N, C-alpha and C positions, 0 to 999 in steps of 0.2 A: 364434531369438528375438532375439538381440543384433543381428543384421543388420537386422531389422525396426525395432528401436528406433532404431538409428543412422540408418537411411533417413529416418525420420520427423523427426528433429532436423535432418538435412541439408536436408530439404524446407523446413522452417521457415526455416533460415538463407538458403537460396538464393532464397526468395520475398520476403525482407525489403525489397527495393527495387522491388517490382512494385506495381501498382495493386490486386492481390488480396491484400495483406498480411494483413488481418484475417480474411477467409474462410479462408485457408490456415492461419493460426495457430489459429483455432477448430477447424478440421478435425483438425489435428495433436494439439491438447490433448484433444479429445474421444476420439480414438483411444487416447491414453495413459490417459485416465480409464477407458475401457472395458477396457483390458488390466489396469489396476490393480484393477478390480472383481473379477477372478478371483484368489483367494488363491494359486493355483499360480504366478502371474506376479510376485508382489510382491518376492520376493528378487532375482529377475533384473533387474527394473527398477531397483532401488536400486543394485545392483552395476554396472550399465551406466554407462559414463563420460559419456554424453551426456544421459540422460533426467532425472536429478535436477537438474543445473544448468539444463536447459531449463525444467523446471517452476518453478524459482525465478525465472527470467526472465519467465515468463508471469504471475507475481504482480504484476508492474509494468506489465502491458499496459494500454493505454487502453480496451480493450473489456471492460466488466464481465463479460460472459459468458465470456470467456477466463479471467479471474481466478477466477471461481467454479468453472469446470470444472477448472482447475489445482488449486484447493484441495480439490475432491472427490477428485482423483487422489491428492493428498498424504495426505488423510484415510484412504483405503483403504490406502496404503502404510504408514502409521503403525500400522495395526491389527496388523501383524506386529512382534512385540516385537524380533526380531532386526534389524530395520531402523532402530530408533529412534536408536541412538547415532550411526550413520553419517549419518542425516538431520539430527540436531541439529548435528553437526560440519561439515556441508557449508557451504562459504563462502556467506554471504548468506542462509541459510535463516531463522534466527531474526530477523534484522533485517528481512527482507522480510515475515515474518508480523506483526511489530510495526507496520511501515508500513501494512499493510492494515488492521489494527485501528484505528490512530490517524488514518487519512485521513478527513477529514470527508465526503468524497463517496462513501465505500464504503457500499453497502446494508447494512442491519442484519443480514440473514441471513448475508451474506458475512463481516461482522465476527465474528459468533458462531462461524462455522465455522473461521475463522483462529484464534480464541482457543482453540477446542477442540484444534486441532492443536498450538498452542504449549503448552498444558497437558500434553499427552501427551509431547511431546519434552522439555520442561523437567523433567518429573518422572521421566524414564526412568532416571536414575542416582542418585536421591535415596533416603534412608531413608524408611520409611513415614510418620513424622510430618512430616518436612520436605516430602515429596511432597504430603501432604494440605493443609498450610498454603499451599504454593505454588499448588496448583490452586485453592483457595478465593480466594486473592489475585487470580489471573488472572480468575476468574469475576466477582469484584466489579468489576474494571476493565472487563470486557466489558459488564456491566450499565450502567456509567457511560457508555460509548460508545454503547450502544444506546438510552439514555434511561431516565428514571425509571419510565416506564409499562411497560417490558418486564419480563417474568417469565422464569423459567428455562425452558430448553428441556425437552421431554419426548420420549420414545421411543414410537412406535406400531409394533407388529408386525402386518403384514397377510398373510393367506393369500389368494393371488390365483388364482382359477380361470381357466385359459386361459393362464397364464404358463408356456409350455412350449417356447419357442424364442427365438432372438436377436431376431427381428423383433418379437415380442410384447414382449420386454423393452424394446426401443427405443421402442415405442409407449407403454408404461407410464412410461418415463423422461421422455419428452416431456410427457406429461400432468402428471406431478408437478412438473416444472421450471416449469410455468406458474402454480403456486400460490404466492402470496405468503405466506411464513411457513415454507416447507419449507427446512430447513438442509442436510440431507444424507440419502442413502439408500444402502442396500446390498442387493443382490439375493442370495437363496439359491435358485438355480434348481432345485436337486435336490429341494427340498421346496415349490416354488412360493410362496416367501415374499419379502417386502420389509420390511426394518427401516428405518423412517423417523424421522429426528430433525426435530422441528418446534417452533416457538414454542408456549408453553403456552396462548396465547390462540387458537390455531388448533384447530378441532374435527376429530376424526378422520373425521367424515362428509364433510368437504371432500375428503379423499384418496379415499374410496370413490366420490364423485361424479365426480371427475376420471378415475379408472380406468374407471368405467362408461361414460364418454363415448367410450371407444375402441370401444365396441360389441361387442368380442370378449372382454372380461375383466370379472370381477366380484370385488370384494374383501370379505373378512370379517376381523374383528379377532381376533387370537390373544390370549386372556386366560388367565393362569395361575390355576388353582384350587389353592390350597395351594402347596407348595414345588416340586412336580414336575408334576402333572397340568395339561394345557392343554385349553382348549375354544375352539371357533370361535363367535364372536358375529356374526350377520349384521347389516348396517346396514339402516335403513329404506330403502324404495324411494327412489331418487334419480333425477332427470332424466337421460336418456341411456341408461337400461337398455332 
């Protein structure tokens, strides 16, 4: 695993002076993002000497797609509690996240994703009350950067019929990335689910429509009934089914 990580970073470095710099960078960061999506890889990625510094460099990349993909990878890595202290202490991590949030040219969804990662890392070693206050403070700042019309993000859990292999996951990912308002998503392949963070003004039906456009998958929303029971709620027929 470590050899693969190092190879990917070396590929990025060796291609930096070629005409294919951006395609290579996007390819490398997408591979890291896909590896980070698997919970079994997250500890190894953060412990690797090249991957975390590489992702920090990607946050300053001129291609917005590279930056967003790097942030998705970091969001996956931050889901592992054991990674958070090391990530927070990595040289340039917190400053780079702040730069993404404060840069006027950063898309709104990317700002909010960077703010979420900052919240998680900043609160990793705080007491409960301090953590809560800090997270709320960061959220208020994120709202300022995103504009007064933006509302808080929400989470939608989808059960996706047909999400049964890597190629299908890639199709689903490509469809979701095209939707303006999607902040981040995490796949749970074992149970054919996708947890999607979206802006609150985006309707869940838009996600279902995008997934239906693949022609091979169909989404239903997972809704909790009470504290434990879950039920699947089908969406109305959407174009592309």
